[in-house]
N, C-alpha and C positions, 0 to 999 in steps of 0.2 A: 504494500500500500504506500503510495506516494503522498506525503503531506505537503501542502502548499501553504505559504504564508505571504502576507503583505509586508513590505517595508514601509514604515510610517514614522513620522516625527510627532512626538508628544510635546506640546508647548504649554507651559504654565505661566500665568501672570499673577503676581502677588500684589493685590490692591489694598491700600490702607482704608480703614473705616472712617478716619477723621484726619483733619489737617493739624498743623503745628500748634494751633490754638485749642486743640481738642474739640473742635466743632465737627459734628458728624456730617459726612457728605450726604447729599440728597439721594433718595432711592432712585430718582430719575436718572442720575448720573450712572449708577450701576446698571440700570435697565438699558440705557443707551449703549454702554459697552457690550452688554450681553447680546443685544440685538445686532450690533455691528459684527461681532464675532460669529454669531449664528448665521448671519447672511453670507459672510465671506467663506466660512468653513463648513457650513451645512449642519452644524450641531455644536453643542458646548456642554461641559460639565461644570457646575458651580458648587464649590465647597463653602457654604455660607451658614449652615445650621448652627454651628458654634464657631465663632471666629478663631482662627489660629492666632497664636501669640508669638511674635518674633522678638528676640532679645539679642542685643549686640553691644559691644563695648565701644562707645564713642571716644572715650579716653580711658586711661588705666583705672581710674576710680569712678567712672560714670557708666552705668548700664542704661541703655535706651530700650524702651518697650514700645511695641507697635501691634495693634490688633489688625488682622488682615482677612480678606476673603481671597480665595484662590479660584481663578478662572482657568479652565483647561480645554484646549482644542487639539485635534489631530489633523495632520496634513500629510500629503504625499511627499512634499519637499519643503525646504525652509527658504522662503523668500527673504533674505537678509535685508535687502533694501526696504521692502514693505515694512518689516518688523522694526527697523531702525526709525523710520518715519512715524509709525504708529506709537512706538515707545515715547517719542518726544511729545506727541499729542496727549498721551496719557499723563506724562509728567506735568504738562501744563494744566490739564483739566483737574488733576488731583493735587496741584500745588506742591509737587515733590521735586527734590533735587535728583532723585533716582527712583524709578520703578523697576523692580526686578522681574525680568522675563527669563525663564530658563527652559531648556529643551533637552530631550533625549531621543536618540534614534532607537527604534525598536521594531521587532517583528510581531505581527499579529496573526494568530492561527485562524 
């Protein structure tokens, strides 16, 4: 029996729940991102039931905390130019110096 699989790229976008002043972003902003990604990639998975918490050291004695939602899409290839442009749009919309977008190459049975 021959097993076939697809080569895919899994892309995750880590979006903050609030800005630097701790003001929660509007639900419409998250819906807009969800709709854009669904339209472009044909589907999306949103991890929003319980926000993930990110912690990192801004300085040796300072730990920064951020509550995030993870948006995940799958694509056949990684359009780096499109993602670089979209990343800048997200950073502007979410008032962030950096929005983390990560990807993995994987096989799907």
